[in-house]
C-alpha positions in Angstrom: 0.0 0.0 0.0 2.8 2.5 0.8 4.4 1.9 -2.6 1.2 2.8 -4.4 1.6 6.0 -6.5 -0.4 8.8 -4.8 1.5 11.7 -6.5 -0.9 12.5 -9.4 -4.6 13.0 -9.7 -6.1 9.5 -10.2 -9.7 10.1 -8.8 -12.7 9.9 -11.2 -15.5 12.4 -10.5 -18.6 10.8 -9.1 -20.8 13.7 -10.5 -20.2 16.4 -13.0 -22.0 19.6 -13.9 -21.5 22.5 -16.3 -21.4 26.2 -15.9 -21.7 28.6 -18.9 -19.0 31.2 -18.4 -19.4 33.3 -21.6 -19.8 33.5 -25.3 -17.4 33.6 -28.1 -17.5 35.8 -31.2 -20.3 35.2 -33.6 -19.7 32.2 -36.0 -21.4 29.8 -38.3 -24.5 28.1 -37.1 -23.7 24.8 -38.9 -22.5 23.0 -35.8 -25.7 24.0 -34.0 -27.7 22.7 -36.8 -26.0 19.3 -36.3 -27.0 19.3 -32.6 -23.6 20.3 -31.3 -23.6 22.2 -28.0 -21.0 24.6 -29.2 -23.1 26.0 -32.0 -25.1 29.2 -31.4 -27.4 28.8 -34.4 -27.4 31.1 -37.4 -25.4 34.2 -36.8 -25.1 33.1 -33.0 -21.9 33.0 -30.9 -20.2 29.8 -29.6 -20.9 29.4 -25.9 -18.1 28.6 -23.5 -18.9 25.9 -20.8 -16.8 25.0 -17.8 -17.2 21.4 -16.7 -16.8 20.7 -13.0 -16.6 17.3 -11.3 -16.8 16.3 -7.7 -14.2 13.8 -6.5 -14.3 12.0 -3.1 -11.4 11.4 -0.7 -9.1 8.5 -1.5 -9.2 5.6 0.9 -5.8 4.5 -0.3 -4.4 7.9 0.8 -5.6 7.5 4.3 -4.6 3.9 4.5 -1.1 5.0 3.4 -1.0 7.6 6.1 -2.2 5.1 8.8 0.5 2.7 7.7 3.1 5.3 7.9 2.0 6.1 11.5 1.9 2.4 12.4 5.5 1.9 11.3 6.5 5.0 13.2 4.8 3.6 16.3 6.4 0.2 16.0 9.9 1.7 15.6 9.2 4.2 18.3 8.2 1.6 20.8 11.5 -0.2 20.3 13.4 3.0 20.7 11.4 3.9 23.8 12.2 0.6 25.4 15.9 1.1 24.7 15.8 4.7 26.0 14.0 3.7 29.2 16.5 1.1 30.0 19.8 2.7 28.9 19.0 6.4 29.3 16.3 7.1 31.8 17.4 4.5 34.3 21.0 5.5 34.0 20.5 9.3 33.8 23.5 11.1 35.2 26.1 8.6 34.0 28.6 9.6 31.3 27.4 6.8 29.0 24.0 8.4 28.6 25.2 11.3 26.5 27.1 8.9 24.3 24.2 6.5 23.9 21.7 9.3 23.3 23.6 11.7 21.0 25.9 9.0 19.5 23.5 6.2 18.7 19.7 6.8 19.3 19.4 10.3 17.8 21.5 9.5 14.6 19.4 6.3 14.2 16.1 8.3 14.6 17.1 10.9 12.1 18.3 8.4 9.5 15.5 5.7 9.7 12.8 7.8 7.8 15.0 7.9 4.7 15.7 4.2 4.9 12.0 3.4 5.2 11.0 5.7 2.4 13.6 4.1 0.1 12.7 0.6 1.2 9.0 1.0 0.7 9.3 3.3 -2.4 7.0 5.9 -0.9 6.0 8.5 -3.5 3.5 10.7 -1.6 5.0 13.8 0.0 2.5 13.8 2.8 3.5 10.2 3.9 7.1 11.3 3.8 6.5 14.4 5.9 4.3 12.5 8.4 7.1 10.0 8.9 9.8 12.6 9.0 7.9 14.8 11.4 7.0 11.9 13.7 10.7 10.9 14.0 11.6 14.5 14.7 9.2 14.4 17.7 11.0 11.2 18.8 14.3 12.9 18.5 13.2 15.8 20.6 11.7 13.4 23.3 15.0 11.5 23.3 16.9 14.8 24.1 14.4 15.5 26.9 15.0 12.0 28.3 18.7 12.6 28.3 18.4 15.9 30.2 15.5 14.8 32.5 13.2 17.6 31.2 10.3 15.5 30.0 7.0 16.9 31.1 5.4 15.5 33.0 8.5 13.7 34.4 6.2 11.2 36.1 5.4 9.7 32.7 8.8 7.9 32.8 7.8 5.9 35.9 6.1 3.1 33.8 7.6 1.7 30.6 4.2 1.2 29.0 3.2 4.9 29.6 6.5 6.1 28.4 6.3 4.1 25.1 2.8 5.6 24.4 4.1 9.1 25.2 7.2 8.6 23.0 5.3 7.4 19.9 2.3 9.7 20.0 1.9 12.3 17.3 -0.6 14.3 19.5 -0.2 15.6 23.0 -1.8 13.2 25.4 -2.9 14.5 28.8 -1.3 12.9 31.9 -1.7 13.2 35.7 1.4 15.2 36.6 1.7 13.2 39.9 1.3 9.7 38.8 2.1 9.9 35.2 -1.1 8.0 34.4 -3.2 8.9 31.4 -6.3 11.1 32.0 -9.3 9.3 30.6 -12.7 10.9 29.6 -15.5 9.7 31.8 -17.2 6.6 30.2 -20.5 8.3 29.6 -18.8 11.3 27.8 -16.3 9.2 25.9 -18.3 9.0 22.7 -19.2 12.6 22.9 -15.5 13.5 23.1 -14.8 11.3 20.1 -17.8 12.8 18.2 -16.4 16.2 18.9 -13.0 15.3 17.4 -14.7 13.8 14.4 -16.9 16.9 13.9 -13.7 19.0 13.9 -12.3 16.7 11.3 -15.4 16.9 9.1 -15.6 20.7 9.2 -11.9 21.2 8.6 -12.1 18.6 5.7 -14.9 20.5 4.0 -13.1 23.8 4.4 -9.9 22.3 3.1 -11.6 20.7 0.2 -13.0 24.2 -0.8 -9.5 25.7 -0.4 -8.0 22.9 -2.6 -10.8 23.4 -5.2 -10.0 27.1 -5.4 -6.3 27.0 -5.2 -5.3 23.9 -7.2 -6.0 25.5 -10.6 -4.0 28.5 -9.4 -1.1 26.3 -8.3 -1.8 27.5 -4.8 -0.9 31.1 -5.5 -4.0 33.3 -6.5 -1.7 35.9 -7.8 1.2 34.9 -9.9 4.6 36.6 -10.0 4.5 38.1 -13.5 8.1 39.4 -13.3 7.1 42.7 -11.7 8.7 43.7 -8.4 5.9 43.0 -5.9 7.0 44.2 -2.5 6.6 42.3 0.8 3.7 44.4 1.8 1.9 44.3 -1.5 -1.7 43.1 -1.1 -1.3 40.4 -3.7 1.8 39.0 -1.9 -0.1 39.1 1.4 -3.1 37.3 0.0 -0.8 34.5 -1.4 0.8 34.0 2.0 -2.4 34.1 3.9 -4.0 31.5 1.6 -1.2 29.2 2.2 -1.2 29.8 6.0 -4.9 29.1 6.3 -4.6 26.0 4.1 -1.7 24.7 6.1 -3.6 25.3 9.3 -6.5 23.3 8.0 -4.1 20.5 7.0 -2.7 20.3 10.5 -6.1 20.5 12.1 -7.7 17.9 9.9 -4.9 15.3 10.3 -4.5 15.8 14.1 -8.3 15.8 14.8 -8.7 12.5 12.9 -5.9 10.9 15.0 -7.4 12.5 18.1 -10.8 10.9 17.2 -9.2 7.5 16.9 -7.4 7.9 20.3 -10.6 9.1 22.0 -12.8 6.4 20.4 -10.5 3.4 21.0 -8.9 4.4 24.4 -10.8 7.3 25.9 -7.4 9.1 26.6 -7.8 12.9 26.6 -5.7 14.8 24.0 -4.8 18.4 23.4 -5.8 20.0 20.1 -2.8 20.6 17.7 -4.0 24.1 16.7 -6.5 26.4 18.5 -7.8 29.0 16.0 -4.3 30.5 15.5 -5.1 32.8 12.6 -8.3 34.5 14.0 -7.9 34.0 17.8 -4.4 35.0 18.8 -3.9 37.9 21.2 -0.1 38.2 20.8 2.8 36.5 19.0 3.6 34.4 22.1 0.0 33.4 22.3 0.2 32.3 18.6 3.3 30.3 19.0 2.9 29.2 22.6 -0.7 28.1 22.8 -2.4 28.0 19.3 0.0 26.9 16.6 1.3 23.3 16.5 1.2 22.5 20.2 2.9 19.1 19.7 6.1 20.7 18.3 5.9 23.5 20.8 5.8 21.1 23.7 8.6 18.9 22.3 10.9 21.9 21.7 10.1 23.3 25.2 11.1 20.0 26.8 14.1 19.3 24.6 15.7 22.8 24.1 14.1 25.5 26.3 13.9 23.7 29.7 17.6 22.2 29.5 19.0 25.7 28.6 17.0 28.2 30.6 18.7 27.5 34.0 22.1 28.4 32.6 21.6 30.5 29.5 20.3 34.0 28.9 16.5 33.9 28.3 16.9 35.8 25.0 19.5 33.4 23.7 17.3 30.5 24.8 14.4 31.7 22.8 16.6 32.2 19.7 17.9 28.6 20.2 14.4 27.2 20.3 13.4 28.9 17.1 16.7 28.1 15.4 16.2 24.5 16.3 12.7 24.7 14.9 14.1 26.0 11.6 16.6 23.2 11.4 13.9 20.6 12.0 11.7 22.0 9.3 14.7 22.0 6.9 15.2 18.4 7.8 11.5 17.6 6.9 11.9 19.5 3.7 15.0 17.5 2.8 13.2 14.3 3.7 10.6 15.0 1.1 13.0 16.2 -1.5 15.1 13.0 -1.2 12.0 10.9 -1.4 10.8 12.7 -4.6 14.1 12.8 -6.3 15.4 9.2 -5.5 12.5 7.1 -4.7 9.9 7.4 -7.3 7.7 10.4 -8.1 6.1 10.1 -11.6 4.8 13.6 -11.5 6.8 15.7 -14.0 6.0 18.9 -12.0 7.6 17.3 -8.9 10.8 16.5 -10.8 11.0 20.1 -11.9 10.3 21.6 -8.5 12.8 19.5 -6.5 15.6 21.2 -8.4 14.4 24.5 -7.0 14.3 23.7 -3.3 16.3 26.3 -1.4 17.5 25.6 2.1 17.9 28.1 4.8 14.9 30.2 4.3 12.7 28.3 6.7 15.4 28.8 9.4 15.5 32.5 8.7 11.7 32.5 8.9 11.7 31.1 12.4 14.6 33.3 13.5 12.4 36.3 12.5 9.7 35.0 14.7 12.2 34.7 17.6 13.0 38.5 17.0 9.3 39.3 17.2 8.9 37.4 20.4 11.9 39.2 21.9 10.3 42.5 20.9 7.1 41.5 22.6 9.0 40.7 25.8 10.9 44.0 25.7 7.5 45.9 25.4 6.1 44.0 28.4 6.6 45.7 31.8 7.2 42.3 33.5 8.9 40.6 30.6 6.0 38.2 30.2 3.4 37.3 27.6 0.5 39.3 26.0 2.0 41.9 23.9 0.2 45.3 24.1 -2.3 44.0 26.7 -2.7 44.9 30.4 1.1 44.7 31.1 2.2 47.0 28.4 4.2 50.1 29.4 2.6 52.3 26.8 -0.9 53.1 28.2 -2.2 54.8 25.0 -1.2 51.8 22.9 -2.7 49.5 25.4 -6.0 51.5 25.4 -6.2 51.3 21.6 -5.2 47.7 21.5 -7.8 46.6 24.0 -10.5 48.5 22.1 -10.0 46.5 18.9 -12.1 43.5 18.0 -10.4 40.2 18.8 -10.3 39.1 15.1 -8.5 42.4 14.2 -6.0 41.9 17.0 -5.3 38.4 15.7 -4.9 39.5 12.1 -2.5 42.2 13.3 -0.5 39.5 15.1 -0.4 37.4 12.1 0.7 40.4 10.0 4.0 40.5 12.0 5.0 37.4 10.1 2.7 37.3 7.0 5.0 39.4 4.7 7.8 36.9 5.2 5.6 33.7 5.3 6.8 32.8 1.7 10.1 31.9 3.3 8.3 28.9 4.8 5.6 28.2 2.2 7.8 28.2 -0.9 9.8 25.2 0.2 6.7 23.2 1.1 5.1 24.1 -2.3 8.2 23.1 -4.1 7.9 19.5 -2.7 4.2 19.5 -3.6 2.9 19.0 -0.1 -0.5 20.6 -0.8 -1.1 18.9 -4.2 -0.4 15.5 -2.6 -2.5 16.3 0.5 -5.5 17.0 -1.6 -6.1 13.3 -2.4 -7.5 12.8 1.1 -10.4 15.3 0.8 -13.5 16.0 -1.3 -13.1 18.7 -3.9 -14.2 20.1 -7.1 -12.0 19.7 -10.2 -12.1 20.9 -13.7 -13.0 18.2 -16.2 -11.5 18.5 -19.6 
């Protein structure tokens, strides 16, 4: 199943309909006399019709994603058992650093490329799911080496630690016992239904975004060679469309996995994203609570908590975002290697991979570190919530607090939106969105 080609549009529309979009110049009515639809009759114009088809999600796509997750879980369980015995139980000894940084982490970073080559995976989404899952395992291994796993009590039992180590969503634990927090039996199915509702809504929205953006190659406004500035509205629209679509991609995939966890086990989970584009009150609120909470927690445990006792806070923040940039470059490289060496039949993919430019995603995340440091410097107590009740400048605070929450959130997003192409261009070059569309219903143009 993983070797099945899912890198080109293979779905057949289950329904089609036509939309008249205009009329051509007047012409002969001969074709109309023969019953042809293009004829306009004597002296009439030839009508132009757009044919639209509705395609349904590919079951093969989701089965491939599920199998990629299963492989990650099986490999992760073995690694977690090894870490628990040779790292956690021996923490403090000199051998732990050698075992962790010299053996486990290199193995974890190399194994996705081996699996992709071995199974001849051609879909970018499967590659990125696998690469991202092993990145999480790498960060959790670093946290285990330094004893900064949260909650630390999850390390008490081998079984609990294996589940924690392999999970691609944040599970909720009792901070004292390290046991999972379960939803009450009578509310278990309601919780699962809530997760599934989130998946359905995000899937419909994502299908609409794919339907609109796919014919435009995911950029509503093309670069026609003119010098469009970073603050030009066309550039901002392109970046916002990608940001919203990428948010829906994260939300749909994580909510489906959360639904499976809630239904099968009853364990409570934390949502991956929480309305980041329209509900953020500050840059720190965006990155710290609303955008990709799984990666946020993993970076906090693996980078921030080990460094903060001995390193300047500003340098620690920069290190966290720098590490995030490196990890995203690694995921981009995983997809590029898969497309270039292990079998993408899509001609566009082969053209795009030659244009992948590394370094821009790292610069993108470093810019966000600067934004957060600016926020902290404006805060009277060096804490969160830029321009809110703790801001030194009272007149700015008064104006800021009077704005609607959606406007505040959009202003927060605007701190990074002009530079968002540093992140999105790499992802588009490895065809992440074109490959992700196979899992969702959408309208396509029928030739």
